[in-house]
mmCIF file of the N, C-alpha and C atoms, coordinates in Angstrom:
data_MODEL
# 
_entry.id   MODEL 
# 
loop_
_atom_site.group_PDB 
_atom_site.id 
_atom_site.type_symbol 
_atom_site.label_atom_id 
_atom_site.label_alt_id 
_atom_site.label_comp_id 
_atom_site.label_asym_id 
_atom_site.label_entity_id 
_atom_site.label_seq_id 
_atom_site.pdbx_PDB_ins_code 
_atom_site.Cartn_x 
_atom_site.Cartn_y 
_atom_site.Cartn_z 
_atom_site.occupancy 
_atom_site.B_iso_or_equiv 
_atom_site.pdbx_formal_charge 
_atom_site.auth_seq_id 
_atom_site.auth_comp_id 
_atom_site.auth_asym_id 
_atom_site.auth_atom_id 
_atom_site.pdbx_PDB_model_num 
ATOM 1   N N  . MET A 1 1  ? -18.207 1.049   -3.922  1.00 0.00 ? 1  MET A N  1 
ATOM 2   C CA . MET A 1 1  ? -17.464 1.315   -2.712  1.00 0.00 ? 1  MET A CA 1 
ATOM 3   C C  . MET A 1 1  ? -15.980 1.475   -3.063  1.00 0.00 ? 1  MET A C  1 
ATOM 4   N N  . ALA A 1 2  ? -15.343 2.473   -2.502  1.00 0.00 ? 2  ALA A N  1 
ATOM 5   C CA . ALA A 1 2  ? -13.928 2.733   -2.761  1.00 0.00 ? 2  ALA A CA 1 
ATOM 6   C C  . ALA A 1 2  ? -13.053 1.746   -2.012  1.00 0.00 ? 2  ALA A C  1 
ATOM 7   N N  . GLY A 1 3  ? -11.839 1.602   -2.499  1.00 0.00 ? 3  GLY A N  1 
ATOM 8   C CA . GLY A 1 3  ? -10.869 0.753   -1.814  1.00 0.00 ? 3  GLY A CA 1 
ATOM 9   C C  . GLY A 1 3  ? -10.324 1.456   -0.580  1.00 0.00 ? 3  GLY A C  1 
ATOM 10  N N  . LYS A 1 4  ? -9.436  0.746   0.130   1.00 0.00 ? 4  LYS A N  1 
ATOM 11  C CA . LYS A 1 4  ? -8.840  1.347   1.321   1.00 0.00 ? 4  LYS A CA 1 
ATOM 12  C C  . LYS A 1 4  ? -7.437  0.809   1.533   1.00 0.00 ? 4  LYS A C  1 
ATOM 13  N N  . PHE A 1 5  ? -6.627  1.598   2.208   1.00 0.00 ? 5  PHE A N  1 
ATOM 14  C CA . PHE A 1 5  ? -5.305  1.188   2.640   1.00 0.00 ? 5  PHE A CA 1 
ATOM 15  C C  . PHE A 1 5  ? -5.400  0.742   4.091   1.00 0.00 ? 5  PHE A C  1 
ATOM 16  N N  . GLU A 1 6  ? -4.822  -0.407  4.407   1.00 0.00 ? 6  GLU A N  1 
ATOM 17  C CA . GLU A 1 6  ? -4.739  -0.879  5.789   1.00 0.00 ? 6  GLU A CA 1 
ATOM 18  C C  . GLU A 1 6  ? -3.279  -0.833  6.206   1.00 0.00 ? 6  GLU A C  1 
ATOM 19  N N  . LEU A 1 7  ? -2.993  -0.110  7.274   1.00 0.00 ? 7  LEU A N  1 
ATOM 20  C CA . LEU A 1 7  ? -1.648  0.006   7.821   1.00 0.00 ? 7  LEU A CA 1 
ATOM 21  C C  . LEU A 1 7  ? -1.543  -0.949  9.009   1.00 0.00 ? 7  LEU A C  1 
ATOM 22  N N  . TYR A 1 8  ? -0.470  -1.744  9.044   1.00 0.00 ? 8  TYR A N  1 
ATOM 23  C CA . TYR A 1 8  ? -0.328  -2.712  10.129  1.00 0.00 ? 8  TYR A CA 1 
ATOM 24  C C  . TYR A 1 8  ? 1.147   -2.971  10.416  1.00 0.00 ? 8  TYR A C  1 
ATOM 25  N N  . THR A 1 9  ? 1.405   -3.645  11.520  1.00 0.00 ? 9  THR A N  1 
ATOM 26  C CA . THR A 1 9  ? 2.758   -4.047  11.903  1.00 0.00 ? 9  THR A CA 1 
ATOM 27  C C  . THR A 1 9  ? 2.868   -5.550  11.692  1.00 0.00 ? 9  THR A C  1 
ATOM 28  N N  . ASP A 1 10 ? 3.922   -5.987  10.991  1.00 0.00 ? 10 ASP A N  1 
ATOM 29  C CA . ASP A 1 10 ? 4.084   -7.417  10.727  1.00 0.00 ? 10 ASP A CA 1 
ATOM 30  C C  . ASP A 1 10 ? 4.759   -8.117  11.904  1.00 0.00 ? 10 ASP A C  1 
ATOM 31  N N  . LYS A 1 11 ? 4.984   -9.420  11.773  1.00 0.00 ? 11 LYS A N  1 
ATOM 32  C CA . LYS A 1 11 ? 5.553   -10.228 12.866  1.00 0.00 ? 11 LYS A CA 1 
ATOM 33  C C  . LYS A 1 11 ? 6.952   -9.782  13.274  1.00 0.00 ? 11 LYS A C  1 
ATOM 34  N N  . SER A 1 12 ? 7.693   -9.180  12.350  1.00 0.00 ? 12 SER A N  1 
ATOM 35  C CA . SER A 1 12 ? 9.054   -8.732  12.675  1.00 0.00 ? 12 SER A CA 1 
ATOM 36  C C  . SER A 1 12 ? 9.087   -7.291  13.177  1.00 0.00 ? 12 SER A C  1 
ATOM 37  N N  . GLY A 1 13 ? 7.924   -6.669  13.340  1.00 0.00 ? 13 GLY A N  1 
ATOM 38  C CA . GLY A 1 13 ? 7.846   -5.318  13.874  1.00 0.00 ? 13 GLY A CA 1 
ATOM 39  C C  . GLY A 1 13 ? 7.933   -4.215  12.832  1.00 0.00 ? 13 GLY A C  1 
ATOM 40  N N  . GLU A 1 14 ? 7.949   -4.582  11.542  1.00 0.00 ? 14 GLU A N  1 
ATOM 41  C CA . GLU A 1 14 ? 7.987   -3.574  10.490  1.00 0.00 ? 14 GLU A CA 1 
ATOM 42  C C  . GLU A 1 14 ? 6.571   -3.129  10.139  1.00 0.00 ? 14 GLU A C  1 
ATOM 43  N N  . TYR A 1 15 ? 6.459   -1.890  9.692   1.00 0.00 ? 15 TYR A N  1 
ATOM 44  C CA . TYR A 1 15 ? 5.178   -1.367  9.237   1.00 0.00 ? 15 TYR A CA 1 
ATOM 45  C C  . TYR A 1 15 ? 4.984   -1.729  7.773   1.00 0.00 ? 15 TYR A C  1 
ATOM 46  N N  . ARG A 1 16 ? 3.777   -2.119  7.448   1.00 0.00 ? 16 ARG A N  1 
ATOM 47  C CA . ARG A 1 16 ? 3.405   -2.456  6.076   1.00 0.00 ? 16 ARG A CA 1 
ATOM 48  C C  . ARG A 1 16 ? 2.008   -1.920  5.822   1.00 0.00 ? 16 ARG A C  1 
ATOM 49  N N  . PHE A 1 17 ? 1.658   -1.836  4.553   1.00 0.00 ? 17 PHE A N  1 
ATOM 50  C CA . PHE A 1 17 ? 0.278   -1.525  4.210   1.00 0.00 ? 17 PHE A CA 1 
ATOM 51  C C  . PHE A 1 17 ? -0.173  -2.445  3.098   1.00 0.00 ? 17 PHE A C  1 
ATOM 52  N N  . ARG A 1 18 ? -1.467  -2.642  3.053   1.00 0.00 ? 18 ARG A N  1 
ATOM 53  C CA . ARG A 1 18 ? -2.058  -3.382  1.942   1.00 0.00 ? 18 ARG A CA 1 
ATOM 54  C C  . ARG A 1 18 ? -3.185  -2.522  1.396   1.00 0.00 ? 18 ARG A C  1 
ATOM 55  N N  . LEU A 1 19 ? -3.369  -2.623  0.108   1.00 0.00 ? 19 LEU A N  1 
ATOM 56  C CA . LEU A 1 19 ? -4.448  -1.912  -0.563  1.00 0.00 ? 19 LEU A CA 1 
ATOM 57  C C  . LEU A 1 19 ? -5.533  -2.922  -0.883  1.00 0.00 ? 19 LEU A C  1 
ATOM 58  N N  . LYS A 1 20 ? -6.738  -2.629  -0.448  1.00 0.00 ? 20 LYS A N  1 
ATOM 59  C CA . LYS A 1 20 ? -7.868  -3.528  -0.689  1.00 0.00 ? 20 LYS A CA 1 
ATOM 60  C C  . LYS A 1 20 ? -8.864  -2.851  -1.614  1.00 0.00 ? 20 LYS A C  1 
ATOM 61  N N  . SER A 1 21 ? -9.451  -3.633  -2.492  1.00 0.00 ? 21 SER A N  1 
ATOM 62  C CA . SER A 1 21 ? -10.486 -3.124  -3.389  1.00 0.00 ? 21 SER A CA 1 
ATOM 63  C C  . SER A 1 21 ? -11.780 -2.940  -2.607  1.00 0.00 ? 21 SER A C  1 
ATOM 64  N N  . GLY A 1 22 ? -12.770 -2.373  -3.277  1.00 0.00 ? 22 GLY A N  1 
ATOM 65  C CA . GLY A 1 22 ? -14.056 -2.146  -2.634  1.00 0.00 ? 22 GLY A CA 1 
ATOM 66  C C  . GLY A 1 22 ? -14.730 -3.404  -2.140  1.00 0.00 ? 22 GLY A C  1 
ATOM 67  N N  . ASN A 1 23 ? -14.413 -4.556  -2.771  1.00 0.00 ? 23 ASN A N  1 
ATOM 68  C CA . ASN A 1 23 ? -15.031 -5.811  -2.329  1.00 0.00 ? 23 ASN A CA 1 
ATOM 69  C C  . ASN A 1 23 ? -14.183 -6.546  -1.288  1.00 0.00 ? 23 ASN A C  1 
ATOM 70  N N  . GLY A 1 24 ? -13.090 -5.897  -0.820  1.00 0.00 ? 24 GLY A N  1 
ATOM 71  C CA . GLY A 1 24 ? -12.267 -6.477  0.234   1.00 0.00 ? 24 GLY A CA 1 
ATOM 72  C C  . GLY A 1 24 ? -11.094 -7.303  -0.240  1.00 0.00 ? 24 GLY A C  1 
ATOM 73  N N  . GLU A 1 25 ? -10.946 -7.465  -1.546  1.00 0.00 ? 25 GLU A N  1 
ATOM 74  C CA . GLU A 1 25 ? -9.829  -8.251  -2.083  1.00 0.00 ? 25 GLU A CA 1 
ATOM 75  C C  . GLU A 1 25 ? -8.534  -7.454  -1.978  1.00 0.00 ? 25 GLU A C  1 
ATOM 76  N N  . VAL A 1 26 ? -7.467  -8.113  -1.508  1.00 0.00 ? 26 VAL A N  1 
ATOM 77  C CA . VAL A 1 26 ? -6.159  -7.478  -1.427  1.00 0.00 ? 26 VAL A CA 1 
ATOM 78  C C  . VAL A 1 26 ? -5.588  -7.379  -2.833  1.00 0.00 ? 26 VAL A C  1 
ATOM 79  N N  . ILE A 1 27 ? -5.230  -6.155  -3.240  1.00 0.00 ? 27 ILE A N  1 
ATOM 80  C CA . ILE A 1 27 ? -4.691  -5.966  -4.583  1.00 0.00 ? 27 ILE A CA 1 
ATOM 81  C C  . ILE A 1 27 ? -3.237  -5.509  -4.580  1.00 0.00 ? 27 ILE A C  1 
ATOM 82  N N  . ALA A 1 28 ? -2.706  -5.136  -3.408  1.00 0.00 ? 28 ALA A N  1 
ATOM 83  C CA . ALA A 1 28 ? -1.288  -4.777  -3.309  1.00 0.00 ? 28 ALA A CA 1 
ATOM 84  C C  . ALA A 1 28 ? -0.844  -4.882  -1.862  1.00 0.00 ? 28 ALA A C  1 
ATOM 85  N N  . ILE A 1 29 ? 0.402   -5.316  -1.674  1.00 0.00 ? 29 ILE A N  1 
ATOM 86  C CA . ILE A 1 29 ? 1.020   -5.377  -0.352  1.00 0.00 ? 29 ILE A CA 1 
ATOM 87  C C  . ILE A 1 29 ? 2.368   -4.686  -0.449  1.00 0.00 ? 29 ILE A C  1 
ATOM 88  N N  . SER A 1 30 ? 2.658   -3.840  0.521   1.00 0.00 ? 30 SER A N  1 
ATOM 89  C CA . SER A 1 30 ? 3.893   -3.061  0.485   1.00 0.00 ? 30 SER A CA 1 
ATOM 90  C C  . SER A 1 30 ? 5.093   -3.857  0.981   1.00 0.00 ? 30 SER A C  1 
ATOM 91  N N  . GLU A 1 31 ? 6.244   -3.248  0.803   1.00 0.00 ? 31 GLU A N  1 
ATOM 92  C CA . GLU A 1 31 ? 7.468   -3.719  1.453   1.00 0.00 ? 31 GLU A CA 1 
ATOM 93  C C  . GLU A 1 31 ? 7.370   -3.364  2.928   1.00 0.00 ? 31 GLU A C  1 
ATOM 94  N N  . GLY A 1 32 ? 8.307   -3.819  3.731   1.00 0.00 ? 32 GLY A N  1 
ATOM 95  C CA . GLY A 1 32 ? 8.347   -3.461  5.133   1.00 0.00 ? 32 GLY A CA 1 
ATOM 96  C C  . GLY A 1 32 ? 9.050   -2.132  5.336   1.00 0.00 ? 32 GLY A C  1 
ATOM 97  N N  . TYR A 1 33 ? 8.535   -1.322  6.235   1.00 0.00 ? 33 TYR A N  1 
ATOM 98  C CA . TYR A 1 33 ? 9.119   -0.015  6.570   1.00 0.00 ? 33 TYR A CA 1 
ATOM 99  C C  . TYR A 1 33 ? 9.510   -0.014  8.044   1.00 0.00 ? 33 TYR A C  1 
ATOM 100 N N  . SER A 1 34 ? 10.587  0.690   8.355   1.00 0.00 ? 34 SER A N  1 
ATOM 101 C CA . SER A 1 34 ? 11.061  0.720   9.739   1.00 0.00 ? 34 SER A CA 1 
ATOM 102 C C  . SER A 1 34 ? 10.269  1.669   10.625  1.00 0.00 ? 34 SER A C  1 
ATOM 103 N N  . SER A 1 35 ? 9.529   2.600   10.017  1.00 0.00 ? 35 SER A N  1 
ATOM 104 C CA . SER A 1 35 ? 8.745   3.538   10.824  1.00 0.00 ? 35 SER A CA 1 
ATOM 105 C C  . SER A 1 35 ? 7.350   3.708   10.222  1.00 0.00 ? 35 SER A C  1 
ATOM 106 N N  . LYS A 1 36 ? 6.438   4.110   11.075  1.00 0.00 ? 36 LYS A N  1 
ATOM 107 C CA . LYS A 1 36 ? 5.069   4.365   10.635  1.00 0.00 ? 36 LYS A CA 1 
ATOM 108 C C  . LYS A 1 36 ? 5.051   5.517   9.633   1.00 0.00 ? 36 LYS A C  1 
ATOM 109 N N  . ALA A 1 37 ? 5.841   6.552   9.882   1.00 0.00 ? 37 ALA A N  1 
ATOM 110 C CA . ALA A 1 37 ? 5.900   7.706   8.985   1.00 0.00 ? 37 ALA A CA 1 
ATOM 111 C C  . ALA A 1 37 ? 6.343   7.286   7.587   1.00 0.00 ? 37 ALA A C  1 
ATOM 112 N N  . ALA A 1 38 ? 7.313   6.403   7.498   1.00 0.00 ? 38 ALA A N  1 
ATOM 113 C CA . ALA A 1 38 ? 7.796   5.929   6.197   1.00 0.00 ? 38 ALA A CA 1 
ATOM 114 C C  . ALA A 1 38 ? 6.702   5.146   5.471   1.00 0.00 ? 38 ALA A C  1 
ATOM 115 N N  . ALA A 1 39 ? 5.949   4.327   6.190   1.00 0.00 ? 39 ALA A N  1 
ATOM 116 C CA . ALA A 1 39 ? 4.854   3.575   5.574   1.00 0.00 ? 39 ALA A CA 1 
ATOM 117 C C  . ALA A 1 39 ? 3.768   4.525   5.076   1.00 0.00 ? 39 ALA A C  1 
ATOM 118 N N  . LEU A 1 40 ? 3.467   5.562   5.857   1.00 0.00 ? 40 LEU A N  1 
ATOM 119 C CA . LEU A 1 40 ? 2.475   6.547   5.426   1.00 0.00 ? 40 LEU A CA 1 
ATOM 120 C C  . LEU A 1 40 ? 2.962   7.305   4.189   1.00 0.00 ? 40 LEU A C  1 
ATOM 121 N N  . ASN A 1 41 ? 4.259   7.565   4.106   1.00 0.00 ? 41 ASN A N  1 
ATOM 122 C CA . ASN A 1 41 ? 4.823   8.179   2.903   1.00 0.00 ? 41 ASN A CA 1 
ATOM 123 C C  . ASN A 1 41 ? 4.663   7.247   1.706   1.00 0.00 ? 41 ASN A C  1 
ATOM 124 N N  . GLY A 1 42 ? 4.822   5.941   1.922   1.00 0.00 ? 42 GLY A N  1 
ATOM 125 C CA . GLY A 1 42 ? 4.615   4.962   0.860   1.00 0.00 ? 42 GLY A CA 1 
ATOM 126 C C  . GLY A 1 42 ? 3.183   4.976   0.354   1.00 0.00 ? 42 GLY A C  1 
ATOM 127 N N  . ILE A 1 43 ? 2.238   5.058   1.260   1.00 0.00 ? 43 ILE A N  1 
ATOM 128 C CA . ILE A 1 43 ? 0.825   5.149   0.879   1.00 0.00 ? 43 ILE A CA 1 
ATOM 129 C C  . ILE A 1 43 ? 0.595   6.413   0.057   1.00 0.00 ? 43 ILE A C  1 
ATOM 130 N N  . ASP A 1 44 ? 1.145   7.526   0.521   1.00 0.00 ? 44 ASP A N  1 
ATOM 131 C CA . ASP A 1 44 ? 0.990   8.790   -0.206  1.00 0.00 ? 44 ASP A CA 1 
ATOM 132 C C  . ASP A 1 44 ? 1.579   8.689   -1.611  1.00 0.00 ? 44 ASP A C  1 
ATOM 133 N N  . SER A 1 45 ? 2.715   8.029   -1.733  1.00 0.00 ? 45 SER A N  1 
ATOM 134 C CA . SER A 1 45 ? 3.350   7.862   -3.038  1.00 0.00 ? 45 SER A CA 1 
ATOM 135 C C  . SER A 1 45 ? 2.467   7.056   -3.986  1.00 0.00 ? 45 SER A C  1 
ATOM 136 N N  . VAL A 1 46 ? 1.871   5.992   -3.497  1.00 0.00 ? 46 VAL A N  1 
ATOM 137 C CA . VAL A 1 46 ? 0.969   5.184   -4.330  1.00 0.00 ? 46 VAL A CA 1 
ATOM 138 C C  . VAL A 1 46 ? -0.218  6.034   -4.771  1.00 0.00 ? 46 VAL A C  1 
ATOM 139 N N  . ARG A 1 47 ? -0.781  6.792   -3.849  1.00 0.00 ? 47 ARG A N  1 
ATOM 140 C CA . ARG A 1 47 ? -1.924  7.646   -4.183  1.00 0.00 ? 47 ARG A CA 1 
ATOM 141 C C  . ARG A 1 47 ? -1.569  8.653   -5.277  1.00 0.00 ? 47 ARG A C  1 
ATOM 142 N N  . ARG A 1 48 ? -0.396  9.282   -5.175  1.00 0.00 ? 48 ARG A N  1 
ATOM 143 C CA . ARG A 1 48 ? -0.004  10.312  -6.131  1.00 0.00 ? 48 ARG A CA 1 
ATOM 144 C C  . ARG A 1 48 ? 0.403   9.748   -7.485  1.00 0.00 ? 48 ARG A C  1 
ATOM 145 N N  . ASN A 1 49 ? 1.050   8.575   -7.504  1.00 0.00 ? 49 ASN A N  1 
ATOM 146 C CA . ASN A 1 49 ? 1.649   8.074   -8.734  1.00 0.00 ? 49 ASN A CA 1 
ATOM 147 C C  . ASN A 1 49 ? 0.853   7.010   -9.475  1.00 0.00 ? 49 ASN A C  1 
ATOM 148 N N  . ALA A 1 50 ? -0.015  6.297   -8.797  1.00 0.00 ? 50 ALA A N  1 
ATOM 149 C CA . ALA A 1 50 ? -0.689  5.168   -9.432  1.00 0.00 ? 50 ALA A CA 1 
ATOM 150 C C  . ALA A 1 50 ? -1.651  5.589   -10.541 1.00 0.00 ? 50 ALA A C  1 
ATOM 151 N N  . ALA A 1 51 ? -2.290  6.729   -10.400 1.00 0.00 ? 51 ALA A N  1 
ATOM 152 C CA . ALA A 1 51 ? -3.280  7.152   -11.399 1.00 0.00 ? 51 ALA A CA 1 
ATOM 153 C C  . ALA A 1 51 ? -2.645  7.344   -12.771 1.00 0.00 ? 51 ALA A C  1 
ATOM 154 N N  . ASP A 1 52 ? -1.391  7.758   -12.808 1.00 0.00 ? 52 ASP A N  1 
ATOM 155 C CA . ASP A 1 52 ? -0.707  8.012   -14.077 1.00 0.00 ? 52 ASP A CA 1 
ATOM 156 C C  . ASP A 1 52 ? 0.279   6.918   -14.462 1.00 0.00 ? 52 ASP A C  1 
ATOM 157 N N  . ALA A 1 53 ? 0.281   5.824   -13.716 1.00 0.00 ? 53 ALA A N  1 
ATOM 158 C CA . ALA A 1 53 ? 1.255   4.763   -13.969 1.00 0.00 ? 53 ALA A CA 1 
ATOM 159 C C  . ALA A 1 53 ? 1.003   4.093   -15.323 1.00 0.00 ? 53 ALA A C  1 
ATOM 160 N N  . GLU A 1 54 ? 2.084   3.839   -16.006 1.00 0.00 ? 54 GLU A N  1 
ATOM 161 C CA . GLU A 1 54 ? 2.037   3.161   -17.299 1.00 0.00 ? 54 GLU A CA 1 
ATOM 162 C C  . GLU A 1 54 ? 1.850   1.668   -17.089 1.00 0.00 ? 54 GLU A C  1 
ATOM 163 N N  . VAL A 1 55 ? 1.154   1.013   -17.989 1.00 0.00 ? 55 VAL A N  1 
ATOM 164 C CA . VAL A 1 55 ? 0.988   -0.439  -17.947 1.00 0.00 ? 55 VAL A CA 1 
ATOM 165 C C  . VAL A 1 55 ? 1.913   -1.034  -19.004 1.00 0.00 ? 55 VAL A C  1 
ATOM 166 N N  . VAL A 1 56 ? 2.804   -1.941  -18.569 1.00 0.00 ? 56 VAL A N  1 
ATOM 167 C CA . VAL A 1 56 ? 3.719   -2.600  -19.501 1.00 0.00 ? 56 VAL A CA 1 
ATOM 168 C C  . VAL A 1 56 ? 3.678   -4.101  -19.250 1.00 0.00 ? 56 VAL A C  1 
ATOM 169 N N  . GLU A 1 57 ? 3.849   -4.874  -20.309 1.00 0.00 ? 57 GLU A N  1 
ATOM 170 C CA . GLU A 1 57 ? 3.919   -6.324  -20.149 1.00 0.00 ? 57 GLU A CA 1 
ATOM 171 C C  . GLU A 1 57 ? 5.364   -6.702  -19.859 1.00 0.00 ? 57 GLU A C  1 
ATOM 172 N N  . ALA A 1 58 ? 5.532   -7.601  -18.920 1.00 0.00 ? 58 ALA A N  1 
ATOM 173 C CA . ALA A 1 58 ? 6.874   -8.038  -18.559 1.00 0.00 ? 58 ALA A CA 1 
ATOM 174 C C  . ALA A 1 58 ? 7.139   -9.432  -19.103 1.00 0.00 ? 58 ALA A C  1 
# 
């Protein structure tokens, strides 16, 4: 089963998204966005960039 993005409004009224794995585990939570459009742009950015993201140890 594929993962999914959940878009929601937090307690302060900001839009956020979380990425859940196929088993329902939360694997990423976004920053807060002032508009729904900005949060959707954030989701699009993760979709476009994550596949090629480099893994580095910090």
